[in-house]
PDB file as gemmi writes it, atoms N, CA and C in Angstrom:
CRYST1    1.000    1.000    1.000  90.00  90.00  90.00 P 1                      
ATOM      1  N   MET A   1      24.806   5.495   2.700  1.00  0.00           N  
ATOM      2  CA  MET A   1      26.074   6.138   1.315  1.00  0.00           C  
ATOM      3  C   MET A   1      24.891   6.192   0.565  1.00  0.00           C  
ATOM      4  N   LYS A   2      25.465   7.979   0.490  1.00  0.00           N  
ATOM      5  CA  LYS A   2      24.933   8.479  -0.073  1.00  0.00           C  
ATOM      6  C   LYS A   2      25.624   8.285  -1.675  1.00  0.00           C  
ATOM      7  N   SER A   3      24.802   8.936  -3.019  1.00  0.00           N  
ATOM      8  CA  SER A   3      25.470   9.146  -4.041  1.00  0.00           C  
ATOM      9  C   SER A   3      24.783  10.512  -4.854  1.00  0.00           C  
ATOM     10  N   TYR A   4      25.184  10.824  -5.439  1.00  0.00           N  
ATOM     11  CA  TYR A   4      24.796  11.528  -6.623  1.00  0.00           C  
ATOM     12  C   TYR A   4      23.319  11.656  -6.943  1.00  0.00           C  
ATOM     13  N   LEU A   5      22.565  10.287  -6.650  1.00  0.00           N  
ATOM     14  CA  LEU A   5      21.368  10.164  -7.083  1.00  0.00           C  
ATOM     15  C   LEU A   5      20.195  11.058  -6.048  1.00  0.00           C  
ATOM     16  N   SER A   6      20.478  10.522  -5.130  1.00  0.00           N  
ATOM     17  CA  SER A   6      20.887  10.788  -3.714  1.00  0.00           C  
ATOM     18  C   SER A   6      19.458  11.816  -4.040  1.00  0.00           C  
ATOM     19  N   LYS A   7      20.016  13.202  -4.382  1.00  0.00           N  
ATOM     20  CA  LYS A   7      18.972  13.670  -4.473  1.00  0.00           C  
ATOM     21  C   LYS A   7      17.664  13.897  -5.714  1.00  0.00           C  
ATOM     22  N   HIS A   8      17.680  13.079  -6.040  1.00  0.00           N  
ATOM     23  CA  HIS A   8      16.196  12.876  -6.994  1.00  0.00           C  
ATOM     24  C   HIS A   8      15.190  11.778  -6.177  1.00  0.00           C  
ATOM     25  N   ILE A   9      15.970  10.731  -5.598  1.00  0.00           N  
ATOM     26  CA  ILE A   9      14.550  10.194  -4.912  1.00  0.00           C  
ATOM     27  C   ILE A   9      13.332  11.253  -3.684  1.00  0.00           C  
ATOM     28  N   PRO A  10      12.707  11.130  -4.561  1.00  0.00           N  
ATOM     29  CA  PRO A  10      11.105  11.838  -3.367  1.00  0.00           C  
ATOM     30  C   PRO A  10      11.318  11.477  -1.787  1.00  0.00           C  
ATOM     31  N   GLU A  11      11.018  12.397  -1.075  1.00  0.00           N  
ATOM     32  CA  GLU A  11      11.780  11.691   0.579  1.00  0.00           C  
ATOM     33  C   GLU A  11       9.954  10.911   0.737  1.00  0.00           C  
ATOM     34  N   THR A  12       9.998   9.987   1.898  1.00  0.00           N  
ATOM     35  CA  THR A  12       8.816   9.412   1.741  1.00  0.00           C  
ATOM     36  C   THR A  12       8.008   9.719   3.030  1.00  0.00           C  
ATOM     37  N   PRO A  13       7.092  10.145   3.252  1.00  0.00           N  
ATOM     38  CA  PRO A  13       5.917  10.623   3.681  1.00  0.00           C  
ATOM     39  C   PRO A  13       6.362  10.181   4.622  1.00  0.00           C  
ATOM     40  N   LYS A  14       5.800  11.300   5.662  1.00  0.00           N  
ATOM     41  CA  LYS A  14       6.603  10.318   7.998  1.00  0.00           C  
ATOM     42  C   LYS A  14       5.035  10.978   8.830  1.00  0.00           C  
ATOM     43  N   ASP A  15       3.961  11.126   7.420  1.00  0.00           N  
ATOM     44  CA  ASP A  15       2.497  10.723   8.314  1.00  0.00           C  
ATOM     45  C   ASP A  15       1.187  10.233   8.065  1.00  0.00           C  
ATOM     46  N   GLU A  16       0.361   9.996   8.150  1.00  0.00           N  
ATOM     47  CA  GLU A  16      -1.001   9.504   7.170  1.00  0.00           C  
ATOM     48  C   GLU A  16      -1.533  10.148   6.326  1.00  0.00           C  
ATOM     49  N   ASP A  17      -1.303  11.813   6.955  1.00  0.00           N  
ATOM     50  CA  ASP A  17      -1.411  12.684   5.426  1.00  0.00           C  
ATOM     51  C   ASP A  17      -0.646  12.292   4.717  1.00  0.00           C  
ATOM     52  N   GLY A  18       0.522  12.784   4.202  1.00  0.00           N  
ATOM     53  CA  GLY A  18       1.251  12.625   3.001  1.00  0.00           C  
ATOM     54  C   GLY A  18       1.604  11.616   2.970  1.00  0.00           C  
ATOM     55  N   LEU A  19       1.092  10.076   3.671  1.00  0.00           N  
ATOM     56  CA  LEU A  19       1.231   8.823   2.862  1.00  0.00           C  
ATOM     57  C   LEU A  19      -0.421   8.546   2.066  1.00  0.00           C  
ATOM     58  N   ARG A  20      -1.085   9.078   2.544  1.00  0.00           N  
ATOM     59  CA  ARG A  20      -2.347   9.161   2.013  1.00  0.00           C  
ATOM     60  C   ARG A  20      -2.552  10.266   0.972  1.00  0.00           C  
ATOM     61  N   ALA A  21      -1.356  10.823   0.914  1.00  0.00           N  
ATOM     62  CA  ALA A  21      -1.661  12.291  -0.453  1.00  0.00           C  
ATOM     63  C   ALA A  21      -0.757  11.666  -1.808  1.00  0.00           C  
ATOM     64  N   MET A  22       0.201  10.592  -0.875  1.00  0.00           N  
ATOM     65  CA  MET A  22       1.040   9.720  -1.972  1.00  0.00           C  
ATOM     66  C   MET A  22       0.482   8.619  -2.659  1.00  0.00           C  
ATOM     67  N   ARG A  23      -0.523   8.225  -2.462  1.00  0.00           N  
ATOM     68  CA  ARG A  23      -1.225   7.418  -1.891  1.00  0.00           C  
ATOM     69  C   ARG A  23      -2.624   7.552  -3.528  1.00  0.00           C  
ATOM     70  N   ALA A  24      -2.600   9.372  -2.969  1.00  0.00           N  
ATOM     71  CA  ALA A  24      -4.202   9.346  -4.216  1.00  0.00           C  
ATOM     72  C   ALA A  24      -3.336   9.578  -5.360  1.00  0.00           C  
ATOM     73  N   ALA A  25      -1.894  10.636  -5.619  1.00  0.00           N  
ATOM     74  CA  ALA A  25      -1.378  11.082  -6.394  1.00  0.00           C  
ATOM     75  C   ALA A  25      -1.592   8.989  -7.544  1.00  0.00           C  
ATOM     76  N   ALA A  26      -0.930   8.599  -6.838  1.00  0.00           N  
ATOM     77  CA  ALA A  26      -1.031   7.398  -7.797  1.00  0.00           C  
ATOM     78  C   ALA A  26      -1.810   6.991  -8.255  1.00  0.00           C  
ATOM     79  N   TRP A  27      -2.877   7.055  -7.989  1.00  0.00           N  
ATOM     80  CA  TRP A  27      -3.778   6.864  -7.934  1.00  0.00           C  
ATOM     81  C   TRP A  27      -4.305   7.832  -9.290  1.00  0.00           C  
ATOM     82  N   HIS A  28      -4.292   9.029  -9.585  1.00  0.00           N  
ATOM     83  CA  HIS A  28      -4.818  10.224 -10.446  1.00  0.00           C  
ATOM     84  C   HIS A  28      -3.478  10.015 -11.692  1.00  0.00           C  
ATOM     85  N   ARG A  29      -2.617   9.862 -11.167  1.00  0.00           N  
ATOM     86  CA  ARG A  29      -1.309  10.047 -12.159  1.00  0.00           C  
ATOM     87  C   ARG A  29      -0.985   8.555 -13.319  1.00  0.00           C  
ATOM     88  N   LEU A  30      -1.079   7.264 -12.344  1.00  0.00           N  
ATOM     89  CA  LEU A  30      -0.688   6.544 -13.121  1.00  0.00           C  
ATOM     90  C   LEU A  30      -2.143   5.174 -12.990  1.00  0.00           C  
ATOM     91  N   GLY A  31      -3.172   5.301 -12.131  1.00  0.00           N  
ATOM     92  CA  GLY A  31      -4.205   4.140 -12.517  1.00  0.00           C  
ATOM     93  C   GLY A  31      -3.616   3.222 -11.668  1.00  0.00           C  
ATOM     94  N   ILE A  32      -2.928   3.888 -10.365  1.00  0.00           N  
ATOM     95  CA  ILE A  32      -2.646   2.833  -9.375  1.00  0.00           C  
ATOM     96  C   ILE A  32      -2.611   2.275  -8.045  1.00  0.00           C  
ATOM     97  N   ILE A  33      -3.677   1.853  -7.507  1.00  0.00           N  
ATOM     98  CA  ILE A  33      -4.946   1.428  -6.518  1.00  0.00           C  
ATOM     99  C   ILE A  33      -3.646   1.098  -4.630  1.00  0.00           C  
ATOM    100  N   THR A  34      -3.480   1.772  -4.433  1.00  0.00           N  
ATOM    101  CA  THR A  34      -3.160   1.341  -1.943  1.00  0.00           C  
ATOM    102  C   THR A  34      -3.931   1.359  -1.334  1.00  0.00           C  
ATOM    103  N   ILE A  35      -3.859   0.525  -1.926  1.00  0.00           N  
ATOM    104  CA  ILE A  35      -5.023   0.293   0.599  1.00  0.00           C  
ATOM    105  C   ILE A  35      -5.106  -1.330   0.962  1.00  0.00           C  
ATOM    106  N   ARG A  36      -5.163   0.132   2.512  1.00  0.00           N  
ATOM    107  CA  ARG A  36      -4.349  -1.095   3.235  1.00  0.00           C  
ATOM    108  C   ARG A  36      -5.591  -1.930   3.190  1.00  0.00           C  
ATOM    109  N   ILE A  37      -5.309  -3.014   3.595  1.00  0.00           N  
ATOM    110  CA  ILE A  37      -6.011  -4.158   3.549  1.00  0.00           C  
ATOM    111  C   ILE A  37      -6.791  -4.086   5.585  1.00  0.00           C  
ATOM    112  N   ASP A  38      -6.986  -3.470   6.493  1.00  0.00           N  
ATOM    113  CA  ASP A  38      -7.543  -3.242   7.797  1.00  0.00           C  
ATOM    114  C   ASP A  38      -7.650  -2.293   7.492  1.00  0.00           C  
ATOM    115  N   GLU A  39      -7.932  -1.205   6.596  1.00  0.00           N  
ATOM    116  CA  GLU A  39      -8.760   0.068   6.248  1.00  0.00           C  
ATOM    117  C   GLU A  39     -10.078  -0.909   5.160  1.00  0.00           C  
ATOM    118  N   ILE A  40     -10.071  -1.629   5.186  1.00  0.00           N  
ATOM    119  CA  ILE A  40     -11.622  -1.944   4.703  1.00  0.00           C  
ATOM    120  C   ILE A  40     -12.137  -3.004   5.963  1.00  0.00           C  
ATOM    121  N   GLU A  41     -13.297  -1.259   6.151  1.00  0.00           N  
ATOM    122  CA  GLU A  41     -14.153  -2.752   6.846  1.00  0.00           C  
ATOM    123  C   GLU A  41     -15.480  -3.867   6.700  1.00  0.00           C  
ATOM    124  N   ASP A  42     -15.609  -3.416   5.029  1.00  0.00           N  
ATOM    125  CA  ASP A  42     -16.977  -4.561   4.283  1.00  0.00           C  
ATOM    126  C   ASP A  42     -16.404  -6.108   3.815  1.00  0.00           C  
ATOM    127  N   GLU A  43     -15.940  -7.124   4.847  1.00  0.00           N  
ATOM    128  CA  GLU A  43     -15.778  -7.795   5.285  1.00  0.00           C  
ATOM    129  C   GLU A  43     -16.361  -8.965   3.518  1.00  0.00           C  
ATOM    130  N   LEU A  44     -16.602  -9.687   2.437  1.00  0.00           N  
ATOM    131  CA  LEU A  44     -16.701  -9.468   1.536  1.00  0.00           C  
ATOM    132  C   LEU A  44     -16.177  -8.652   0.418  1.00  0.00           C  
ATOM    133  N   GLU A  45     -16.028  -6.709   0.730  1.00  0.00           N  
ATOM    134  CA  GLU A  45     -14.414  -6.323  -0.182  1.00  0.00           C  
ATOM    135  C   GLU A  45     -13.154  -6.665   0.478  1.00  0.00           C  
ATOM    136  N   ARG A  46     -13.132  -7.344   1.554  1.00  0.00           N  
ATOM    137  CA  ARG A  46     -12.024  -7.693   2.408  1.00  0.00           C  
ATOM    138  C   ARG A  46     -11.468  -8.571   1.723  1.00  0.00           C  
ATOM    139  N   ARG A  47     -12.023  -9.525   1.481  1.00  0.00           N  
ATOM    140  CA  ARG A  47     -12.177 -11.088   1.186  1.00  0.00           C  
ATOM    141  C   ARG A  47     -11.254 -10.854  -0.578  1.00  0.00           C  
ATOM    142  N   PHE A  48     -12.827 -10.587  -0.840  1.00  0.00           N  
ATOM    143  CA  PHE A  48     -11.824 -10.162  -2.392  1.00  0.00           C  
ATOM    144  C   PHE A  48     -11.026  -9.232  -2.785  1.00  0.00           C  
ATOM    145  N   LEU A  49     -10.111  -8.908  -2.441  1.00  0.00           N  
ATOM    146  CA  LEU A  49      -8.874  -8.141  -2.472  1.00  0.00           C  
ATOM    147  C   LEU A  49      -8.083  -9.234  -1.752  1.00  0.00           C  
ATOM    148  N   GLU A  50      -8.643  -8.884  -1.101  1.00  0.00           N  
ATOM    149  CA  GLU A  50      -6.884 -10.194  -0.999  1.00  0.00           C  
ATOM    150  C   GLU A  50      -7.493 -11.627  -1.323  1.00  0.00           C  
ATOM    151  N   GLY A  51      -8.229 -12.152  -2.194  1.00  0.00           N  
ATOM    152  CA  GLY A  51      -7.794 -12.969  -2.778  1.00  0.00           C  
ATOM    153  C   GLY A  51      -7.221 -12.516  -4.026  1.00  0.00           C  
ATOM    154  N   MET A  52      -7.625 -11.679  -4.831  1.00  0.00           N  
ATOM    155  CA  MET A  52      -6.655 -10.830  -6.221  1.00  0.00           C  
ATOM    156  C   MET A  52      -5.555 -10.487  -5.593  1.00  0.00           C  
ATOM    157  N   ALA A  53      -4.662  -9.909  -4.746  1.00  0.00           N  
ATOM    158  CA  ALA A  53      -3.462  -9.648  -4.529  1.00  0.00           C  
ATOM    159  C   ALA A  53      -2.833 -11.236  -4.232  1.00  0.00           C  
ATOM    160  N   THR A  54      -3.446 -12.206  -3.592  1.00  0.00           N  
ATOM    161  CA  THR A  54      -3.001 -13.383  -2.939  1.00  0.00           C  
ATOM    162  C   THR A  54      -2.658 -14.573  -4.533  1.00  0.00           C  
ATOM    163  N   ARG A  55      -3.130 -14.653  -5.144  1.00  0.00           N  
ATOM    164  CA  ARG A  55      -3.476 -15.330  -6.855  1.00  0.00           C  
ATOM    165  C   ARG A  55      -2.829 -13.829  -7.276  1.00  0.00           C  
ATOM    166  N   MET A  56      -2.049 -12.516  -7.844  1.00  0.00           N  
ATOM    167  CA  MET A  56      -1.535 -11.678  -8.137  1.00  0.00           C  
ATOM    168  C   MET A  56       0.030 -11.446  -7.469  1.00  0.00           C  
ATOM    169  N   PHE A  57       0.026 -11.735  -6.411  1.00  0.00           N  
ATOM    170  CA  PHE A  57       1.419 -11.411  -5.740  1.00  0.00           C  
ATOM    171  C   PHE A  57       2.209 -12.887  -4.828  1.00  0.00           C  
ATOM    172  N   GLY A  58       1.021 -14.196  -4.761  1.00  0.00           N  
ATOM    173  CA  GLY A  58       1.289 -14.852  -3.631  1.00  0.00           C  
ATOM    174  C   GLY A  58       1.214 -13.965  -2.272  1.00  0.00           C  
ATOM    175  N   ARG A  59       0.912 -16.063  -0.959  1.00  0.00           N  
ATOM    176  CA  ARG A  59       0.443 -14.822   0.357  1.00  0.00           C  
ATOM    177  C   ARG A  59       1.728 -14.160   0.454  1.00  0.00           C  
ATOM    178  N   ARG A  60       0.586 -13.236   2.082  1.00  0.00           N  
ATOM    179  CA  ARG A  60       1.549 -12.660   2.556  1.00  0.00           C  
ATOM    180  C   ARG A  60       2.386 -13.181   3.218  1.00  0.00           C  
ATOM    181  N   SER A  61       3.579 -12.619   4.181  1.00  0.00           N  
ATOM    182  CA  SER A  61       4.309 -14.314   4.862  1.00  0.00           C  
ATOM    183  C   SER A  61       4.457 -13.200   5.642  1.00  0.00           C  
ATOM    184  N   VAL A  62       3.932 -12.235   5.863  1.00  0.00           N  
ATOM    185  CA  VAL A  62       3.815 -10.832   7.688  1.00  0.00           C  
ATOM    186  C   VAL A  62       1.909 -11.380   8.483  1.00  0.00           C  
ATOM    187  N   SER A  63       2.348 -11.547   9.025  1.00  0.00           N  
ATOM    188  CA  SER A  63       1.377 -11.596  10.232  1.00  0.00           C  
ATOM    189  C   SER A  63       0.291 -10.264  10.485  1.00  0.00           C  
ATOM    190  N   ARG A  64      -0.624 -10.729  10.279  1.00  0.00           N  
ATOM    191  CA  ARG A  64      -1.617  -9.697  10.207  1.00  0.00           C  
ATOM    192  C   ARG A  64      -2.471  -9.210  11.691  1.00  0.00           C  
ATOM    193  N   GLY A  65      -1.720  -9.258  12.804  1.00  0.00           N  
ATOM    194  CA  GLY A  65      -2.216  -9.435  13.978  1.00  0.00           C  
ATOM    195  C   GLY A  65      -3.542  -8.870  13.927  1.00  0.00           C  
ATOM    196  N   THR A  66      -4.149 -10.280  14.163  1.00  0.00           N  
ATOM    197  CA  THR A  66      -5.339 -10.336  14.221  1.00  0.00           C  
ATOM    198  C   THR A  66      -6.008 -11.864  14.955  1.00  0.00           C  
ATOM    199  N   GLY A  67      -4.551 -12.708  14.951  1.00  0.00           N  
ATOM    200  CA  GLY A  67      -4.822 -13.676  15.929  1.00  0.00           C  
ATOM    201  C   GLY A  67      -4.104 -15.147  14.968  1.00  0.00           C  
ATOM    202  N   ALA A  68      -4.680 -14.474  13.886  1.00  0.00           N  
ATOM    203  CA  ALA A  68      -4.845 -15.334  13.088  1.00  0.00           C  
ATOM    204  C   ALA A  68      -3.761 -15.917  12.713  1.00  0.00           C  
TER     205      ALA A  68                                                      
END                                                                             
C-alpha cells in the first residue's frame, strides 16, 4: 500500500556496492558500524563481536549456515 510518505523513504540498495556505500555513510554520519559477521575472517575478532552483539541484542534466531 502506498502512502504520501513513501516518497521520503530511501530506496534499499539492490547490490553489494550500494549496501557497502550505505554502511560507509552510516559510519561517517552517525558512528554506526554494520559488519556482516561472515565477512570477519579473524576468529578472535568474530567471537568478540558476536559476544558483544549477543549481550546487547540477545542470541540470533537465524541459522548461520555453518552447520552449527
